[in-house]
PDB file with one MODEL, atoms N, CA, C and O in Angstrom:
MODEL        1
ATOM      1  N   MET A   1      -6.312  -3.237   3.415  1.00  0.00           N
ATOM      2  CA  MET A   1      -5.875  -2.087   4.150  1.00  0.00           C
ATOM      3  C   MET A   1      -4.517  -1.637   3.620  1.00  0.00           C
ATOM      4  O   MET A   1      -3.672  -2.447   3.239  1.00  0.00           O
ATOM      5  N   VAL A   2      -4.341  -0.344   3.609  1.00  0.00           N
ATOM      6  CA  VAL A   2      -3.062   0.224   3.206  1.00  0.00           C
ATOM      7  C   VAL A   2      -2.526   1.020   4.386  1.00  0.00           C
ATOM      8  O   VAL A   2      -3.192   1.918   4.902  1.00  0.00           O
ATOM      9  N   GLN A   3      -1.323   0.680   4.800  1.00  0.00           N
ATOM     10  CA  GLN A   3      -0.670   1.388   5.888  1.00  0.00           C
ATOM     11  C   GLN A   3       0.551   2.118   5.356  1.00  0.00           C
ATOM     12  O   GLN A   3       1.239   1.638   4.456  1.00  0.00           O
ATOM     13  N   VAL A   4       0.807   3.284   5.928  1.00  0.00           N
ATOM     14  CA  VAL A   4       2.037   4.013   5.639  1.00  0.00           C
ATOM     15  C   VAL A   4       2.712   4.242   6.979  1.00  0.00           C
ATOM     16  O   VAL A   4       2.147   4.882   7.866  1.00  0.00           O
ATOM     17  N   ASN A   5       3.915   3.721   7.126  1.00  0.00           N
ATOM     18  CA  ASN A   5       4.677   3.780   8.371  1.00  0.00           C
ATOM     19  C   ASN A   5       3.889   3.223   9.549  1.00  0.00           C
ATOM     20  O   ASN A   5       3.966   3.752  10.657  1.00  0.00           O
ATOM     21  N   GLY A   6       3.129   2.150   9.310  1.00  0.00           N
ATOM     22  CA  GLY A   6       2.422   1.465  10.381  1.00  0.00           C
ATOM     23  C   GLY A   6       1.068   2.036  10.748  1.00  0.00           C
ATOM     24  O   GLY A   6       0.408   1.509  11.644  1.00  0.00           O
ATOM     25  N   ARG A   7       0.636   3.088  10.091  1.00  0.00           N
ATOM     26  CA  ARG A   7      -0.675   3.687  10.374  1.00  0.00           C
ATOM     27  C   ARG A   7      -1.590   3.496   9.174  1.00  0.00           C
ATOM     28  O   ARG A   7      -1.180   3.687   8.029  1.00  0.00           O
ATOM     29  N   VAL A   8      -2.824   3.121   9.447  1.00  0.00           N
ATOM     30  CA  VAL A   8      -3.788   2.902   8.373  1.00  0.00           C
ATOM     31  C   VAL A   8      -4.078   4.239   7.697  1.00  0.00           C
ATOM     32  O   VAL A   8      -4.493   5.196   8.351  1.00  0.00           O
ATOM     33  N   ARG A   9      -3.860   4.297   6.397  1.00  0.00           N
ATOM     34  CA  ARG A   9      -4.064   5.529   5.623  1.00  0.00           C
ATOM     35  C   ARG A   9      -5.093   5.367   4.525  1.00  0.00           C
ATOM     36  O   ARG A   9      -5.494   6.359   3.916  1.00  0.00           O
ATOM     37  N   GLY A  10      -5.533   4.149   4.252  1.00  0.00           N
ATOM     38  CA  GLY A  10      -6.521   3.973   3.211  1.00  0.00           C
ATOM     39  C   GLY A  10      -6.934   2.530   3.058  1.00  0.00           C
ATOM     40  O   GLY A  10      -6.416   1.631   3.721  1.00  0.00           O
ATOM     41  N   LYS A  11      -7.881   2.340   2.164  1.00  0.00           N
ATOM     42  CA  LYS A  11      -8.407   1.014   1.885  1.00  0.00           C
ATOM     43  C   LYS A  11      -8.615   0.909   0.380  1.00  0.00           C
ATOM     44  O   LYS A  11      -9.206   1.799  -0.231  1.00  0.00           O
ATOM     45  N   ILE A  12      -8.134  -0.168  -0.213  1.00  0.00           N
ATOM     46  CA  ILE A  12      -8.313  -0.390  -1.636  1.00  0.00           C
ATOM     47  C   ILE A  12      -8.973  -1.752  -1.843  1.00  0.00           C
ATOM     48  O   ILE A  12      -8.832  -2.660  -1.024  1.00  0.00           O
ATOM     49  N   THR A  13      -9.679  -1.870  -2.933  1.00  0.00           N
ATOM     50  CA  THR A  13     -10.309  -3.137  -3.287  1.00  0.00           C
ATOM     51  C   THR A  13      -9.641  -3.652  -4.555  1.00  0.00           C
ATOM     52  O   THR A  13      -9.706  -3.029  -5.614  1.00  0.00           O
ATOM     53  N   VAL A  14      -9.001  -4.803  -4.415  1.00  0.00           N
ATOM     54  CA  VAL A  14      -8.296  -5.428  -5.541  1.00  0.00           C
ATOM     55  C   VAL A  14      -8.598  -6.924  -5.528  1.00  0.00           C
ATOM     56  O   VAL A  14      -9.210  -7.437  -4.591  1.00  0.00           O
ATOM     57  N   ALA A  15      -8.167  -7.606  -6.564  1.00  0.00           N
ATOM     58  CA  ALA A  15      -8.346  -9.054  -6.631  1.00  0.00           C
ATOM     59  C   ALA A  15      -7.572  -9.728  -5.501  1.00  0.00           C
ATOM     60  O   ALA A  15      -6.520  -9.246  -5.083  1.00  0.00           O
ATOM     61  N   ARG A  16      -8.098 -10.829  -5.021  1.00  0.00           N
ATOM     62  CA  ARG A  16      -7.485 -11.521  -3.885  1.00  0.00           C
ATOM     63  C   ARG A  16      -6.095 -12.082  -4.211  1.00  0.00           C
ATOM     64  O   ARG A  16      -5.248 -12.192  -3.324  1.00  0.00           O
ATOM     65  N   ASP A  17      -5.863 -12.433  -5.472  1.00  0.00           N
ATOM     66  CA  ASP A  17      -4.595 -13.043  -5.845  1.00  0.00           C
ATOM     67  C   ASP A  17      -3.640 -12.046  -6.513  1.00  0.00           C
ATOM     68  O   ASP A  17      -2.798 -12.444  -7.319  1.00  0.00           O
ATOM     69  N   ILE A  18      -3.761 -10.782  -6.191  1.00  0.00           N
ATOM     70  CA  ILE A  18      -2.907  -9.742  -6.774  1.00  0.00           C
ATOM     71  C   ILE A  18      -1.477  -9.895  -6.246  1.00  0.00           C
ATOM     72  O   ILE A  18      -1.262 -10.328  -5.114  1.00  0.00           O
ATOM     73  N   GLY A  19      -0.520  -9.536  -7.077  1.00  0.00           N
ATOM     74  CA  GLY A  19       0.877  -9.602  -6.686  1.00  0.00           C
ATOM     75  C   GLY A  19       1.307  -8.356  -5.917  1.00  0.00           C
ATOM     76  O   GLY A  19       0.575  -7.368  -5.856  1.00  0.00           O
ATOM     77  N   GLU A  20       2.491  -8.416  -5.339  1.00  0.00           N
ATOM     78  CA  GLU A  20       2.991  -7.311  -4.510  1.00  0.00           C
ATOM     79  C   GLU A  20       3.177  -6.027  -5.313  1.00  0.00           C
ATOM     80  O   GLU A  20       2.788  -4.951  -4.860  1.00  0.00           O
ATOM     81  N   LYS A  21       3.764  -6.132  -6.492  1.00  0.00           N
ATOM     82  CA  LYS A  21       4.018  -4.926  -7.293  1.00  0.00           C
ATOM     83  C   LYS A  21       2.721  -4.268  -7.745  1.00  0.00           C
ATOM     84  O   LYS A  21       2.599  -3.043  -7.708  1.00  0.00           O
ATOM     85  N   ALA A  22       1.760  -5.068  -8.168  1.00  0.00           N
ATOM     86  CA  ALA A  22       0.473  -4.521  -8.598  1.00  0.00           C
ATOM     87  C   ALA A  22      -0.272  -3.895  -7.421  1.00  0.00           C
ATOM     88  O   ALA A  22      -0.934  -2.869  -7.580  1.00  0.00           O
ATOM     89  N   ALA A  23      -0.168  -4.500  -6.256  1.00  0.00           N
ATOM     90  CA  ALA A  23      -0.810  -3.940  -5.059  1.00  0.00           C
ATOM     91  C   ALA A  23      -0.160  -2.623  -4.667  1.00  0.00           C
ATOM     92  O   ALA A  23      -0.850  -1.699  -4.236  1.00  0.00           O
ATOM     93  N   LEU A  24       1.147  -2.524  -4.809  1.00  0.00           N
ATOM     94  CA  LEU A  24       1.851  -1.284  -4.490  1.00  0.00           C
ATOM     95  C   LEU A  24       1.432  -0.167  -5.441  1.00  0.00           C
ATOM     96  O   LEU A  24       1.221   0.968  -5.014  1.00  0.00           O
ATOM     97  N   VAL A  25       1.313  -0.483  -6.719  1.00  0.00           N
ATOM     98  CA  VAL A  25       0.871   0.512  -7.702  1.00  0.00           C
ATOM     99  C   VAL A  25      -0.545   0.978  -7.387  1.00  0.00           C
ATOM    100  O   VAL A  25      -0.834   2.173  -7.446  1.00  0.00           O
ATOM    101  N   ALA A  26      -1.428   0.038  -7.053  1.00  0.00           N
ATOM    102  CA  ALA A  26      -2.813   0.388  -6.724  1.00  0.00           C
ATOM    103  C   ALA A  26      -2.877   1.222  -5.447  1.00  0.00           C
ATOM    104  O   ALA A  26      -3.679   2.152  -5.353  1.00  0.00           O
ATOM    105  N   ALA A  27      -2.047   0.900  -4.475  1.00  0.00           N
ATOM    106  CA  ALA A  27      -2.045   1.646  -3.211  1.00  0.00           C
ATOM    107  C   ALA A  27      -1.538   3.067  -3.422  1.00  0.00           C
ATOM    108  O   ALA A  27      -2.105   4.011  -2.873  1.00  0.00           O
ATOM    109  N   LEU A  28      -0.493   3.227  -4.201  1.00  0.00           N
ATOM    110  CA  LEU A  28       0.058   4.564  -4.433  1.00  0.00           C
ATOM    111  C   LEU A  28      -0.834   5.407  -5.335  1.00  0.00           C
ATOM    112  O   LEU A  28      -0.700   6.631  -5.364  1.00  0.00           O
ATOM    113  N   ALA A  29      -1.742   4.773  -6.069  1.00  0.00           N
ATOM    114  CA  ALA A  29      -2.686   5.504  -6.913  1.00  0.00           C
ATOM    115  C   ALA A  29      -3.823   6.104  -6.094  1.00  0.00           C
ATOM    116  O   ALA A  29      -4.506   7.019  -6.554  1.00  0.00           O
ATOM    117  N   GLU A  30      -4.027   5.592  -4.882  1.00  0.00           N
ATOM    118  CA  GLU A  30      -5.068   6.109  -3.992  1.00  0.00           C
ATOM    119  C   GLU A  30      -4.618   7.477  -3.451  1.00  0.00           C
ATOM    120  O   GLU A  30      -3.552   7.571  -2.843  1.00  0.00           O
ATOM    121  N   PRO A  31      -5.411   8.535  -3.661  1.00  0.00           N
ATOM    122  CA  PRO A  31      -4.994   9.885  -3.259  1.00  0.00           C
ATOM    123  C   PRO A  31      -4.708  10.043  -1.767  1.00  0.00           C
ATOM    124  O   PRO A  31      -3.792  10.775  -1.393  1.00  0.00           O
ATOM    125  N   THR A  32      -5.470   9.374  -0.917  1.00  0.00           N
ATOM    126  CA  THR A  32      -5.249   9.528   0.522  1.00  0.00           C
ATOM    127  C   THR A  32      -3.952   8.871   0.968  1.00  0.00           C
ATOM    128  O   THR A  32      -3.351   9.285   1.959  1.00  0.00           O
ATOM    129  N   VAL A  33      -3.523   7.854   0.243  1.00  0.00           N
ATOM    130  CA  VAL A  33      -2.269   7.172   0.569  1.00  0.00           C
ATOM    131  C   VAL A  33      -1.094   7.928  -0.031  1.00  0.00           C
ATOM    132  O   VAL A  33      -0.040   8.041   0.595  1.00  0.00           O
ATOM    133  N   ALA A  34      -1.271   8.444  -1.238  1.00  0.00           N
ATOM    134  CA  ALA A  34      -0.174   9.092  -1.955  1.00  0.00           C
ATOM    135  C   ALA A  34       0.363  10.316  -1.220  1.00  0.00           C
ATOM    136  O   ALA A  34       1.562  10.590  -1.285  1.00  0.00           O
ATOM    137  N   LYS A  35      -0.492  11.053  -0.527  1.00  0.00           N
ATOM    138  CA  LYS A  35      -0.003  12.249   0.155  1.00  0.00           C
ATOM    139  C   LYS A  35       0.877  11.913   1.354  1.00  0.00           C
ATOM    140  O   LYS A  35       1.679  12.747   1.774  1.00  0.00           O
ATOM    141  N   PHE A  36       0.745  10.705   1.919  1.00  0.00           N
ATOM    142  CA  PHE A  36       1.589  10.300   3.042  1.00  0.00           C
ATOM    143  C   PHE A  36       2.814   9.516   2.588  1.00  0.00           C
ATOM    144  O   PHE A  36       3.811   9.459   3.309  1.00  0.00           O
ATOM    145  N   ALA A  37       2.755   8.912   1.408  1.00  0.00           N
ATOM    146  CA  ALA A  37       3.834   8.059   0.911  1.00  0.00           C
ATOM    147  C   ALA A  37       4.621   8.768  -0.179  1.00  0.00           C
ATOM    148  O   ALA A  37       4.810   8.213  -1.262  1.00  0.00           O
ATOM    149  N   ASP A  38       5.079   9.977   0.084  1.00  0.00           N
ATOM    150  CA  ASP A  38       5.862  10.696  -0.915  1.00  0.00           C
ATOM    151  C   ASP A  38       7.300  10.193  -0.906  1.00  0.00           C
ATOM    152  O   ASP A  38       7.858   9.906   0.153  1.00  0.00           O
ATOM    153  N   GLY A  39       7.882  10.089  -2.059  1.00  0.00           N
ATOM    154  CA  GLY A  39       9.243   9.568  -2.187  1.00  0.00           C
ATOM    155  C   GLY A  39       9.219   8.081  -2.478  1.00  0.00           C
ATOM    156  O   GLY A  39       8.158   7.484  -2.661  1.00  0.00           O
ATOM    157  N   THR A  40      10.397   7.496  -2.518  1.00  0.00           N
ATOM    158  CA  THR A  40      10.487   6.065  -2.795  1.00  0.00           C
ATOM    159  C   THR A  40      10.394   5.276  -1.487  1.00  0.00           C
ATOM    160  O   THR A  40      10.993   5.666  -0.484  1.00  0.00           O
ATOM    161  N   PRO A  41       9.658   4.187  -1.493  1.00  0.00           N
ATOM    162  CA  PRO A  41       9.535   3.372  -0.280  1.00  0.00           C
ATOM    163  C   PRO A  41      10.852   2.687   0.067  1.00  0.00           C
ATOM    164  O   PRO A  41      11.545   2.170  -0.808  1.00  0.00           O
ATOM    165  N   LYS A  42      11.188   2.690   1.356  1.00  0.00           N
ATOM    166  CA  LYS A  42      12.384   1.981   1.818  1.00  0.00           C
ATOM    167  C   LYS A  42      12.107   0.496   1.949  1.00  0.00           C
ATOM    168  O   LYS A  42      12.974  -0.340   1.696  1.00  0.00           O
ATOM    169  N   LYS A  43      10.871   0.180   2.352  1.00  0.00           N
ATOM    170  CA  LYS A  43      10.491  -1.208   2.558  1.00  0.00           C
ATOM    171  C   LYS A  43       8.994  -1.339   2.323  1.00  0.00           C
ATOM    172  O   LYS A  43       8.226  -0.430   2.636  1.00  0.00           O
ATOM    173  N   VAL A  44       8.590  -2.468   1.774  1.00  0.00           N
ATOM    174  CA  VAL A  44       7.172  -2.748   1.556  1.00  0.00           C
ATOM    175  C   VAL A  44       6.874  -4.105   2.190  1.00  0.00           C
ATOM    176  O   VAL A  44       7.502  -5.111   1.861  1.00  0.00           O
ATOM    177  N   ILE A  45       5.913  -4.113   3.096  1.00  0.00           N
ATOM    178  CA  ILE A  45       5.475  -5.351   3.739  1.00  0.00           C
ATOM    179  C   ILE A  45       4.119  -5.693   3.140  1.00  0.00           C
ATOM    180  O   ILE A  45       3.160  -4.931   3.261  1.00  0.00           O
ATOM    181  N   PHE A  46       4.055  -6.848   2.494  1.00  0.00           N
ATOM    182  CA  PHE A  46       2.850  -7.253   1.785  1.00  0.00           C
ATOM    183  C   PHE A  46       2.347  -8.569   2.344  1.00  0.00           C
ATOM    184  O   PHE A  46       3.067  -9.567   2.335  1.00  0.00           O
ATOM    185  N   VAL A  47       1.117  -8.576   2.831  1.00  0.00           N
ATOM    186  CA  VAL A  47       0.463  -9.790   3.293  1.00  0.00           C
ATOM    187  C   VAL A  47      -0.683 -10.046   2.319  1.00  0.00           C
ATOM    188  O   VAL A  47      -1.678  -9.322   2.337  1.00  0.00           O
ATOM    189  N   PRO A  48      -0.559 -11.067   1.466  1.00  0.00           N
ATOM    190  CA  PRO A  48      -1.567 -11.303   0.432  1.00  0.00           C
ATOM    191  C   PRO A  48      -2.980 -11.438   1.005  1.00  0.00           C
ATOM    192  O   PRO A  48      -3.216 -12.172   1.964  1.00  0.00           O
ATOM    193  N   GLY A  49      -3.897 -10.714   0.393  1.00  0.00           N
ATOM    194  CA  GLY A  49      -5.286 -10.769   0.803  1.00  0.00           C
ATOM    195  C   GLY A  49      -5.626  -9.980   2.046  1.00  0.00           C
ATOM    196  O   GLY A  49      -6.781  -9.972   2.471  1.00  0.00           O
ATOM    197  N   ARG A  50      -4.635  -9.305   2.648  1.00  0.00           N
ATOM    198  CA  ARG A  50      -4.891  -8.605   3.898  1.00  0.00           C
ATOM    199  C   ARG A  50      -4.448  -7.150   3.875  1.00  0.00           C
ATOM    200  O   ARG A  50      -5.280  -6.251   3.986  1.00  0.00           O
ATOM    201  N   LEU A  51      -3.149  -6.906   3.734  1.00  0.00           N
ATOM    202  CA  LEU A  51      -2.672  -5.532   3.845  1.00  0.00           C
ATOM    203  C   LEU A  51      -1.363  -5.336   3.106  1.00  0.00           C
ATOM    204  O   LEU A  51      -0.672  -6.282   2.726  1.00  0.00           O
ATOM    205  N   ILE A  52      -1.058  -4.063   2.923  1.00  0.00           N
ATOM    206  CA  ILE A  52       0.242  -3.648   2.394  1.00  0.00           C
ATOM    207  C   ILE A  52       0.692  -2.478   3.258  1.00  0.00           C
ATOM    208  O   ILE A  52      -0.059  -1.525   3.468  1.00  0.00           O
ATOM    209  N   ASN A  53       1.918  -2.557   3.756  1.00  0.00           N
ATOM    210  CA  ASN A  53       2.482  -1.513   4.598  1.00  0.00           C
ATOM    211  C   ASN A  53       3.675  -0.918   3.862  1.00  0.00           C
ATOM    212  O   ASN A  53       4.606  -1.634   3.493  1.00  0.00           O
ATOM    213  N   ILE A  54       3.641   0.375   3.654  1.00  0.00           N
ATOM    214  CA  ILE A  54       4.698   1.067   2.925  1.00  0.00           C
ATOM    215  C   ILE A  54       5.500   1.872   3.933  1.00  0.00           C
ATOM    216  O   ILE A  54       4.950   2.728   4.626  1.00  0.00           O
ATOM    217  N   VAL A  55       6.788   1.605   4.018  1.00  0.00           N
ATOM    218  CA  VAL A  55       7.670   2.324   4.929  1.00  0.00           C
ATOM    219  C   VAL A  55       8.477   3.314   4.113  1.00  0.00           C
ATOM    220  O   VAL A  55       9.217   2.926   3.209  1.00  0.00           O
ATOM    221  N   VAL A  56       8.334   4.607   4.435  1.00  0.00           N
ATOM    222  CA  VAL A  56       9.087   5.649   3.728  1.00  0.00           C
ATOM    223  C   VAL A  56      10.059   6.334   4.645  1.00  0.00           C
ATOM    224  O   VAL A  56      10.777   7.238   4.219  1.00  0.00           O
TER     225      VAL A  56
ENDMDL
END
């Protein structure tokens, strides 16, 4: 799951052992997430294998 400011904005399928930076790149490449996550993220909360939350 990909969240932007605490709200679910998309879903991506990646390897289970992906790192935080690679997950962030994959999440921002998703068009539905990119339109809500404009600008640089202030904080990124990453739970491996579960979710990434991008705070802008």
